[in-house]
N, CA, C and O atoms as CSV, one atom per row, in Angstrom:
chain,resi,resn,atom,element,x,y,z
A,1,MET,N,N,172.309,84.230,126.140
A,1,MET,CA,C,172.132,83.570,124.961
A,1,MET,C,C,172.288,81.884,125.448
A,1,MET,O,O,172.707,81.516,126.546
A,2,THR,N,N,171.959,81.241,124.637
A,2,THR,CA,C,171.494,79.995,125.322
A,2,THR,C,C,172.852,79.173,124.475
A,2,THR,O,O,173.367,79.819,123.563
A,3,ASP,N,N,173.365,77.893,124.750
A,3,ASP,CA,C,174.445,77.547,124.142
A,3,ASP,C,C,173.929,76.966,122.835
A,3,ASP,O,O,174.636,77.073,121.833
A,4,PHE,N,N,172.448,76.203,122.754
A,4,PHE,CA,C,172.331,76.567,121.427
A,4,PHE,C,C,172.200,77.817,120.282
A,4,PHE,O,O,172.205,77.577,119.075
A,5,GLU,N,N,172.110,78.854,120.707
A,5,GLU,CA,C,172.129,80.210,120.324
A,5,GLU,C,C,173.605,80.161,119.507
A,5,GLU,O,O,173.912,80.285,118.322
A,6,LYS,N,N,174.506,79.869,120.988
A,6,LYS,CA,C,175.518,80.186,120.475
A,6,LYS,C,C,176.031,79.065,119.227
A,6,LYS,O,O,176.495,79.553,118.197
A,7,LYS,N,N,175.967,78.121,119.312
A,7,LYS,CA,C,176.064,76.654,118.087
A,7,LYS,C,C,175.363,77.575,116.831
A,7,LYS,O,O,176.121,77.585,115.861
A,8,ILE,N,N,174.160,78.320,116.611
A,8,ILE,CA,C,173.726,78.685,115.583
A,8,ILE,C,C,174.814,79.866,115.313
A,8,ILE,O,O,175.596,79.717,114.375
A,9,TYR,N,N,174.863,80.777,115.940
A,9,TYR,CA,C,176.166,82.167,115.780
A,9,TYR,C,C,177.178,81.571,115.215
A,9,TYR,O,O,177.704,82.114,114.244
A,10,ASN,N,N,177.604,80.484,115.642
A,10,ASN,CA,C,179.187,80.067,115.064
A,10,ASN,C,C,178.848,79.005,113.565
A,10,ASN,O,O,179.759,78.736,112.783
A,11,VAL,N,N,177.824,78.641,113.421
A,11,VAL,CA,C,177.648,78.201,112.095
A,11,VAL,C,C,177.351,79.442,110.975
A,11,VAL,O,O,177.808,79.548,109.837
A,12,VAL,N,N,176.712,80.062,111.475
A,12,VAL,CA,C,176.158,81.993,111.062
A,12,VAL,C,C,177.568,82.539,110.353
A,12,VAL,O,O,178.030,82.876,109.263
A,13,LYS,N,N,177.878,82.398,111.604
A,13,LYS,CA,C,179.298,83.234,111.635
A,13,LYS,C,C,180.370,82.642,110.029
A,13,LYS,O,O,180.878,83.484,109.289
A,14,LYS,N,N,180.498,81.376,109.817
A,14,LYS,CA,C,181.347,80.956,109.046
A,14,LYS,C,C,181.129,81.322,107.442
A,14,LYS,O,O,181.893,81.169,106.489
A,15,ILE,N,N,179.251,82.081,107.550
A,15,ILE,CA,C,179.018,81.714,105.983
A,15,ILE,C,C,179.846,83.309,105.533
A,15,ILE,O,O,179.881,84.390,106.120
A,16,PRO,N,N,180.525,82.774,104.061
A,16,PRO,CA,C,181.287,83.916,103.537
A,16,PRO,C,C,180.458,85.009,102.763
A,16,PRO,O,O,179.443,84.837,102.087
A,17,ARG,N,N,180.959,85.866,102.957
A,17,ARG,CA,C,180.414,87.593,102.067
A,17,ARG,C,C,180.032,86.816,100.691
A,17,ARG,O,O,180.843,86.098,100.105
A,18,GLY,N,N,178.719,87.040,100.249
A,18,GLY,CA,C,178.150,86.788,98.884
A,18,GLY,C,C,177.257,85.608,98.840
A,18,GLY,O,O,176.348,85.424,98.030
A,19,LYS,N,N,177.705,84.656,100.023
A,19,LYS,CA,C,177.045,83.745,100.110
A,19,LYS,C,C,175.960,83.085,101.094
A,19,LYS,O,O,176.311,83.395,102.233
A,20,VAL,N,N,174.937,82.405,101.137
A,20,VAL,CA,C,174.120,82.326,102.184
A,20,VAL,C,C,173.926,80.588,102.299
A,20,VAL,O,O,174.473,79.772,101.557
A,21,LEU,N,N,173.385,80.412,102.959
A,21,LEU,CA,C,173.074,79.434,103.453
A,21,LEU,C,C,171.077,79.361,104.094
A,21,LEU,O,O,170.731,80.312,104.795
A,22,THR,N,N,170.316,78.579,103.878
A,22,THR,CA,C,169.020,78.430,104.320
A,22,THR,C,C,168.542,77.785,105.315
A,22,THR,O,O,168.728,76.576,105.171
A,23,TYR,N,N,167.845,78.134,106.548
A,23,TYR,CA,C,167.626,77.865,107.619
A,23,TYR,C,C,167.766,76.196,108.022
A,23,TYR,O,O,168.235,75.517,108.935
A,24,LYS,N,N,167.130,76.024,106.880
A,24,LYS,CA,C,167.486,74.184,106.859
A,24,LYS,C,C,168.927,73.740,106.596
A,24,LYS,O,O,169.269,72.562,106.701
A,25,GLN,N,N,169.577,74.514,106.325
A,25,GLN,CA,C,170.810,74.067,106.372
A,25,GLN,C,C,171.932,74.629,107.185
A,25,GLN,O,O,173.096,74.227,107.186
A,26,VAL,N,N,171.523,75.418,107.740
A,26,VAL,CA,C,172.298,75.606,108.991
A,26,VAL,C,C,171.589,74.584,110.330
A,26,VAL,O,O,172.253,74.207,111.295
A,27,ALA,N,N,170.422,74.329,110.159
A,27,ALA,CA,C,169.845,73.291,111.128
A,27,ALA,C,C,170.469,71.680,110.793
A,27,ALA,O,O,170.670,70.755,111.579
A,28,LEU,N,N,170.670,71.757,109.372
A,28,LEU,CA,C,171.225,70.210,108.899
A,28,LEU,C,C,172.741,70.234,109.923
A,28,LEU,O,O,173.038,69.384,110.762
A,29,LYS,N,N,173.604,71.559,109.525
A,29,LYS,CA,C,174.458,71.382,110.263
A,29,LYS,C,C,174.972,71.096,112.013
A,29,LYS,O,O,176.010,70.781,112.594
A,30,LEU,N,N,173.517,71.430,112.386
A,30,LEU,CA,C,173.723,71.596,113.450
A,30,LEU,C,C,173.443,70.150,114.129
A,30,LEU,O,O,173.757,69.797,115.266
A,31,GLY,N,N,172.985,69.649,113.453
A,31,GLY,CA,C,172.813,68.120,113.211
A,31,GLY,C,C,170.681,67.709,113.364
A,31,GLY,O,O,170.273,66.810,114.099
A,32,ASN,N,N,170.119,68.229,112.863
A,32,ASN,CA,C,168.541,67.989,113.082
A,32,ASN,C,C,167.876,69.074,112.286
A,32,ASN,O,O,167.665,70.235,112.638
A,33,ILE,N,N,167.583,68.484,111.142
A,33,ILE,CA,C,166.408,69.688,110.239
A,33,ILE,C,C,165.158,69.920,110.749
A,33,ILE,O,O,164.337,70.635,110.174
A,34,GLY,N,N,164.981,69.420,111.682
A,34,GLY,CA,C,163.992,70.104,112.770
A,34,GLY,C,C,164.069,71.642,113.442
A,34,GLY,O,O,163.239,72.431,113.892
A,35,PHE,N,N,165.698,71.628,113.240
A,35,PHE,CA,C,165.909,73.065,114.098
A,35,PHE,C,C,165.925,74.083,113.054
A,35,PHE,O,O,166.634,75.088,113.115
A,36,ALA,N,N,165.225,73.839,112.209
A,36,ALA,CA,C,165.070,75.440,111.092
A,36,ALA,C,C,164.500,76.355,111.762
A,36,ALA,O,O,165.103,77.421,111.882
A,37,ARG,N,N,162.959,76.163,112.485
A,37,ARG,CA,C,161.940,77.178,112.864
A,37,ARG,C,C,163.055,77.444,113.948
A,37,ARG,O,O,163.369,78.635,113.957
A,38,ALA,N,N,163.667,76.762,114.762
A,38,ALA,CA,C,164.794,77.373,115.950
A,38,ALA,C,C,165.556,78.669,115.679
A,38,ALA,O,O,165.599,79.753,116.260
A,39,VAL,N,N,166.229,78.095,114.425
A,39,VAL,CA,C,167.452,78.877,113.791
A,39,VAL,C,C,167.094,80.111,113.194
A,39,VAL,O,O,167.918,80.986,112.925
A,40,GLY,N,N,165.578,80.214,112.931
A,40,GLY,CA,C,165.219,81.780,112.387
A,40,GLY,C,C,164.481,82.215,113.793
A,40,GLY,O,O,164.343,83.436,113.712
A,41,ASN,N,N,163.892,81.707,115.173
A,41,ASN,CA,C,163.797,82.279,116.225
A,41,ASN,C,C,165.263,82.827,116.957
A,41,ASN,O,O,165.464,83.903,117.520
A,42,ALA,N,N,166.003,81.926,116.783
A,42,ALA,CA,C,167.666,82.493,117.298
A,42,ALA,C,C,168.233,83.825,116.590
A,42,ALA,O,O,168.906,84.751,117.040
A,43,LEU,N,N,167.580,83.508,115.012
A,43,LEU,CA,C,168.451,84.655,114.604
A,43,LEU,C,C,167.501,86.030,114.793
A,43,LEU,O,O,168.010,87.107,115.102
A,44,ASN,N,N,166.381,85.899,114.618
A,44,ASN,CA,C,165.778,87.088,115.258
A,44,ASN,C,C,166.115,87.524,116.261
A,44,ASN,O,O,165.874,88.730,116.208
A,45,LYS,N,N,166.668,87.202,117.456
A,45,LYS,CA,C,166.872,87.817,118.649
A,45,LYS,C,C,168.248,88.003,118.466
A,45,LYS,O,O,168.723,88.424,119.520
A,46,ASN,N,N,169.131,87.871,117.559
A,46,ASN,CA,C,170.693,88.331,117.385
A,46,ASN,C,C,170.730,90.054,117.470
A,46,ASN,O,O,170.088,90.828,116.760
A,47,ARG,N,N,171.653,90.377,118.524
A,47,ARG,CA,C,172.031,91.721,118.270
A,47,ARG,C,C,173.702,92.292,118.001
A,47,ARG,O,O,174.206,93.415,117.999
A,48,ASP,N,N,174.195,91.020,117.801
A,48,ASP,CA,C,175.722,90.741,117.610
A,48,ASP,C,C,175.826,91.127,116.060
A,48,ASP,O,O,175.311,90.331,115.275
A,49,LYS,N,N,176.511,92.400,115.486
A,49,LYS,CA,C,177.228,92.544,114.431
A,49,LYS,C,C,177.941,91.630,113.765
A,49,LYS,O,O,177.915,91.605,112.535
A,50,LYS,N,N,178.834,90.567,114.653
A,50,LYS,CA,C,179.647,89.791,113.792
A,50,LYS,C,C,178.954,88.630,113.585
A,50,LYS,O,O,179.683,87.652,113.414
A,51,VAL,N,N,177.959,88.459,113.554
A,51,VAL,CA,C,176.814,87.484,113.043
A,51,VAL,C,C,175.807,87.744,112.298
A,51,VAL,O,O,174.721,88.201,112.655
A,52,PRO,N,N,176.233,87.389,111.003
A,52,PRO,CA,C,175.499,88.360,109.667
A,52,PRO,C,C,174.625,87.208,109.561
A,52,PRO,O,O,174.929,86.166,108.980
A,53,CYS,N,N,173.405,87.465,110.213
A,53,CYS,CA,C,172.301,86.465,110.152
A,53,CYS,C,C,171.586,86.826,108.618
A,53,CYS,O,O,171.084,85.927,107.943
A,54,HIS,N,N,171.612,88.375,108.131
A,54,HIS,CA,C,171.283,88.413,106.708
A,54,HIS,C,C,171.304,87.271,105.711
A,54,HIS,O,O,170.328,87.009,105.008
A,55,ARG,N,N,172.684,86.460,105.663
A,55,ARG,CA,C,173.066,85.448,105.115
A,55,ARG,C,C,172.205,83.929,104.843
A,55,ARG,O,O,172.507,82.968,104.135
A,56,VAL,N,N,170.999,84.180,105.742
A,56,VAL,CA,C,170.334,82.649,105.758
A,56,VAL,C,C,169.187,83.072,105.489
A,56,VAL,O,O,168.881,84.102,106.090
A,57,ILE,N,N,168.294,82.574,104.672
A,57,ILE,CA,C,166.997,82.532,103.685
A,57,ILE,C,C,166.251,81.250,103.847
A,57,ILE,O,O,166.494,80.123,104.279
A,58,ARG,N,N,165.123,81.964,103.260
A,58,ARG,CA,C,164.308,80.937,103.017
A,58,ARG,C,C,164.732,79.564,102.285
A,58,ARG,O,O,165.869,79.728,101.842
A,59,SER,N,N,164.313,78.441,102.028
A,59,SER,CA,C,164.596,77.377,101.048
A,59,SER,C,C,164.100,77.540,99.696
A,59,SER,O,O,164.646,77.243,98.633
A,60,ASP,N,N,162.952,78.072,99.927
A,60,ASP,CA,C,162.032,78.594,98.693
A,60,ASP,C,C,163.099,79.894,97.807
A,60,ASP,O,O,162.734,80.187,96.669
A,61,GLY,N,N,164.342,80.592,98.369
A,61,GLY,CA,C,164.862,81.203,97.778
A,61,GLY,C,C,164.588,82.527,97.994
A,61,GLY,O,O,165.253,83.438,97.501
A,62,LYS,N,N,163.495,82.698,98.815
A,62,LYS,CA,C,163.064,84.172,98.960
A,62,LYS,C,C,163.891,84.631,100.343
A,62,LYS,O,O,164.440,83.781,101.045
A,63,THR,N,N,163.920,85.845,100.617
A,63,THR,CA,C,164.761,86.381,101.645
A,63,THR,C,C,164.591,85.869,103.114
A,63,THR,O,O,165.468,85.843,103.977
A,64,GLY,N,N,163.305,85.471,103.224
A,64,GLY,CA,C,163.159,85.951,104.896
A,64,GLY,C,C,163.052,86.793,105.801
A,64,GLY,O,O,163.866,87.680,105.544
A,65,GLY,N,N,162.475,87.039,106.776
A,65,GLY,CA,C,162.863,88.120,108.079
A,65,GLY,C,C,163.762,88.491,108.051
A,65,GLY,O,O,164.495,87.641,107.546
A,66,TYR,N,N,164.411,89.540,108.357
A,66,TYR,CA,C,165.858,90.246,109.387
A,66,TYR,C,C,165.105,91.126,110.486
A,66,TYR,O,O,164.013,91.690,110.421
A,67,GLN,N,N,165.456,91.102,110.872
A,67,GLN,CA,C,165.473,91.673,112.416
A,67,GLN,C,C,165.385,93.456,112.138
A,67,GLN,O,O,164.660,94.277,112.699
A,68,GLY,N,N,166.257,93.624,111.230
A,68,GLY,CA,C,166.610,94.870,110.990
A,68,GLY,C,C,165.232,95.416,109.433
A,68,GLY,O,O,165.062,96.584,109.083
A,69,GLY,N,N,164.721,94.570,109.005
A,69,GLY,CA,C,163.739,94.855,108.012
A,69,GLY,C,C,164.171,93.826,106.942
A,69,GLY,O,O,165.223,93.247,106.671
A,70,VAL,N,N,163.299,93.839,106.600
A,70,VAL,CA,C,163.529,92.782,105.105
A,70,VAL,C,C,164.403,93.700,104.040
A,70,VAL,O,O,165.342,93.269,103.371
A,71,LYS,N,N,163.885,95.095,104.023
A,71,LYS,CA,C,164.444,95.833,102.802
A,71,LYS,C,C,165.861,96.026,103.203
A,71,LYS,O,O,166.646,95.749,102.296
A,72,LYS,N,N,166.327,96.367,104.151
A,72,LYS,CA,C,167.861,96.020,104.888
A,72,LYS,C,C,168.277,95.004,104.514
A,72,LYS,O,O,169.035,95.229,103.571
A,73,LYS,N,N,168.199,93.815,104.760
A,73,LYS,CA,C,168.632,92.343,103.971
A,73,LYS,C,C,168.603,92.049,102.975
A,73,LYS,O,O,169.358,91.158,102.587
A,74,VAL,N,N,167.675,92.699,102.083
A,74,VAL,CA,C,168.066,92.696,100.825
A,74,VAL,C,C,169.191,93.656,100.310
A,74,VAL,O,O,170.019,93.282,99.480
A,75,LEU,N,N,169.176,94.893,100.839
A,75,LEU,CA,C,170.644,95.427,100.400
A,75,LEU,C,C,171.582,95.292,100.971
A,75,LEU,O,O,172.603,95.929,100.713
A,76,LEU,N,N,171.465,94.180,102.164
A,76,LEU,CA,C,173.013,93.502,102.092
A,76,LEU,C,C,173.602,92.723,101.453
A,76,LEU,O,O,174.801,92.605,101.200
A,77,LEU,N,N,172.368,91.932,101.062
A,77,LEU,CA,C,173.177,90.817,100.364
A,77,LEU,C,C,173.050,91.779,98.778
A,77,LEU,O,O,173.569,91.030,97.950
A,78,GLN,N,N,172.746,92.639,98.296
A,78,GLN,CA,C,172.766,92.892,96.826
A,78,GLN,C,C,174.422,93.746,96.959
A,78,GLN,O,O,175.224,93.909,96.039
A,79,LYS,N,N,174.573,94.207,98.474
A,79,LYS,CA,C,176.110,94.826,98.410
A,79,LYS,C,C,177.136,93.649,98.707
A,79,LYS,O,O,178.354,93.785,98.592
A,80,GLU,N,N,176.687,92.818,98.988
A,80,GLU,CA,C,177.546,91.944,99.271
A,80,GLU,C,C,177.857,90.666,97.823
A,80,GLU,O,O,178.603,89.688,97.780
A,81,GLY,N,N,176.987,91.204,96.884
A,81,GLY,CA,C,176.872,90.312,95.626
A,81,GLY,C,C,175.880,89.217,95.275
A,81,GLY,O,O,175.827,88.810,94.114
A,82,TYR,N,N,175.113,88.733,96.194
A,82,TYR,CA,C,174.686,87.824,96.076
A,82,TYR,C,C,173.267,88.131,95.303
A,82,TYR,O,O,172.832,87.353,94.454
A,83,LEU,N,N,172.582,89.349,95.682
A,83,LEU,CA,C,171.442,89.558,94.914
A,83,LEU,C,C,171.799,90.534,93.923
A,83,LEU,O,O,172.819,91.185,94.150
A,84,LYS,N,N,171.238,90.736,92.997
A,84,LYS,CA,C,171.339,91.572,91.628
A,84,LYS,C,C,170.264,92.642,91.831
A,84,LYS,O,O,170.056,93.482,90.957
């Protein structure tokens, strides 16, 4: 894991249950909106269950990808009360 990935995971760990951030918002918290794609790539590699990657969505409101599958991401977001 790179230092950059650690920074991404630290931001994502702070997203509260039932809330989400977009890939762009995570990138902005890292100081550069241009990092949005890199955020997605790093989250796709994550295997640490303490990093709630499912809480990061696309800017258009769609869920986006998820290492465990989009259906699982939707179920997790529903369980947390973000999606109905």
